[in-house]
N, C-alpha and C positions, 0 to 999 in steps of 0.2 A: 945799511938801513934802506928799506924800500921807500920809493918816492911817496907812496900812499900814507906811510906813517909820518914821514918828514913834513909833508905838505898839508896834513889834515888840520883844519881849523874849525873850532866851534866858538862863535861869538857869544859871550855871556851878557845877555840883555836883561838886566834886573834893575830894580828900583834903588839898589845900593843899601848901605848900612852905615849908620853913624852912632856915636855914643848915646845920643838921646833915644835911639831905637831899642836899646838893650835894657833888660831888667837889671836892677842893682845887684841881684843875686845870680851868679853864673849857672847855678843848678836850675833855677826857675827858667832861665833863658834856654838851657838845654832842653828842658821839658817842652817848651813852646816849639822849638825847632824839630824835636823828635815827633811831636804830635802832627806838625805840618807835613813832615816826611811820611808819616803813617797815612794821613788823609790823602796824600798825593800818590799813594800806591807804591812807594819805595820798598823794595824787597829788603826784609830784615833791617828795619831802621835802627834797631838796637845793636847792630853789629859794629865792632870797632877793630881796627888794626892795632894790636898790642905789640909794642916793641920792648924787648928786654935786652940785657947785656949777657952775651954768651960767655961760657967759661974761657973762651979764647980771646975775649975782649972785643969781639965783633958783634954789632947789633943783630938781633934775631927778631923777626916779626911773623905774626900770624893773625888771622881774624878770629875773634871770640865774640860771644854774645853777652851783653850786659843783662844781668838778671835782677839787679837791685840798684837803686839810686836814692840817697838821702844826703843830709848835711855832712855825713862822714865821707862820702865818696861813691865810687862806682864799683859794683861787685860782679865778678864772674866766677865760674866754677870749673874745676879741672882736676886731674890726677896729681896728687902731691909728689908722686915719684917721677913724673914726666919731665921733659927737658925744661919747659917754661918754669915749673915750680923749682927745679934745681937752680935755675938761673936767678929766680927771685929770692931764694934762700941765700944765695951767695952775694947778690947785689939787690937789696930790697927797694929798688926804684924802677919806674917804668914810664913810658909815654904811650899815648894812644891817639888814634885819629878816627873820627866818624866821617865818612864820605857820602854825603847825600847829593851825588852828582846830578841827579835829575833836577834838583833845585839850585844847582850851582853853589852848593854850600859844603863847608867842612868845619869840624870843630876839633881842635887839638888840645890835649891835656898832658900835664907832666906832674910827677910827684912820687912820694914814697908809697910803699905797699905794706899791707899787713894781712895775716890770715884772719878770716872772719871767725866768730865763735863757733864752737861745735853745735850749739843749739840752732844757729842760723843755717849751718850746713845741713843739719838734720831736717829742718823744716823744708828747705828747698828740695833736698833729695826725695822727700816723701811726696812732693808735688809732681815729680817726673813720671812719665809713662813707664810702665813696668819694663818694657823692652829696653828703655834707656837706662833703667836701674841695673838690669842684667849686663848691659854693655859696660857700665862703670866697673862692675866686678870682674868682667872678663878681659878687658884690654890691658896688656902690659904697655901702657902708653910710652911711645918713643923708642921702645926696644925694636931691634931688627927681627923680622920673622921671614921664614922662607917663602911663604905664599899665603893667599887669602884663606886657604883651608885651615891653617893654624888658628886664625882668629875664629873661624866658624866652629871649630872643635872646642875652643875655649867657651864660646857662648853656649853651645849645646850642653857642655858639662855643667856650666853655671845654672842653666835653666833646669837641669835635672836636680841639681843640688837644692834649689829653692822651689821645686815643683809643689811641695805641700806647705809652703810658707806663704801666708797671706800678705804679710807686711815685710818687705825686704829691707833689712837695715842698711844704713849707709856704710860703705867700706871705710875703714880708718884712714886709708891713704887717698881719700877723695874729699874735696871740699872747696870752700870759697876763698878768694883773695879780694881784698879791697884796695883799689887805687885811690889815693887821697890827693886830689889835685892841689898843687900850690900855684898852678898857672893854667889858665884857660885861654884859648884863642878862638875867636869866631871869625870865620872867613866867608865873604860873599863875593862870588865872581862878578866882574864888571868888564865892559868892553875894553879891547886893546890890552888885555892882561893887566890893567890898572885896578886890581882887585881891592876890596875893602878888607882890612885886617884890624880887629880890635881885640886887645889883650886885657885880661883880668889878672891882677896880682894883689896879694893881701895888703890891706891898709889898716894900720892900728886903729885909726879913728873912724873909718867908714866901712870897715869890713873888707871891701874890695875897691881897688882903684882901676879904672878903665882908661887905657891909652890907645892911640892909633899907631899902627906900624905901616911903614912904606911897603908896597907890594914887591 
């Protein structure tokens, strides 16, 4: 490891975070932090690192974009034949992390997953740019291909197929997943790596119970 990596230090000077600073609802709190990240110019504030369980039992992670959020959970869209969907089919649980590092913040969630309804997937697919719709039809996600020209040829063939079609339908093998958090953690960077960590867990009487974790 180079000395520049080993010795790099960024001091997190923030006002900190306490239980009284959080909304009683973790989804409302997420929206507040997301909006703050958006206003601060954070790139893709709706991006999260999604971790699933590989077929070999080893965790597998990638960044996806959240395209929906409500009381049921966080929604993202993908190819149902791809690696992540195969993993979610086999082990329908996941964890995710939002990293708003410019604000010295992160949010972690864990919980089961489910496919969203066909109607939800149809509605979102219809809102995508046409080029993205063609891409969803064209890419054999996670399959090995010889080179980029293979993908380019698939896209060209798909564009020709739908050339005279005004409204491109959603592919049957493409749609949404919903991550339904049973645990949320809000993390605020503090000096000397003594960060603030506050965790939401379900509470029968109050909806959610918030506790502090040691950094």
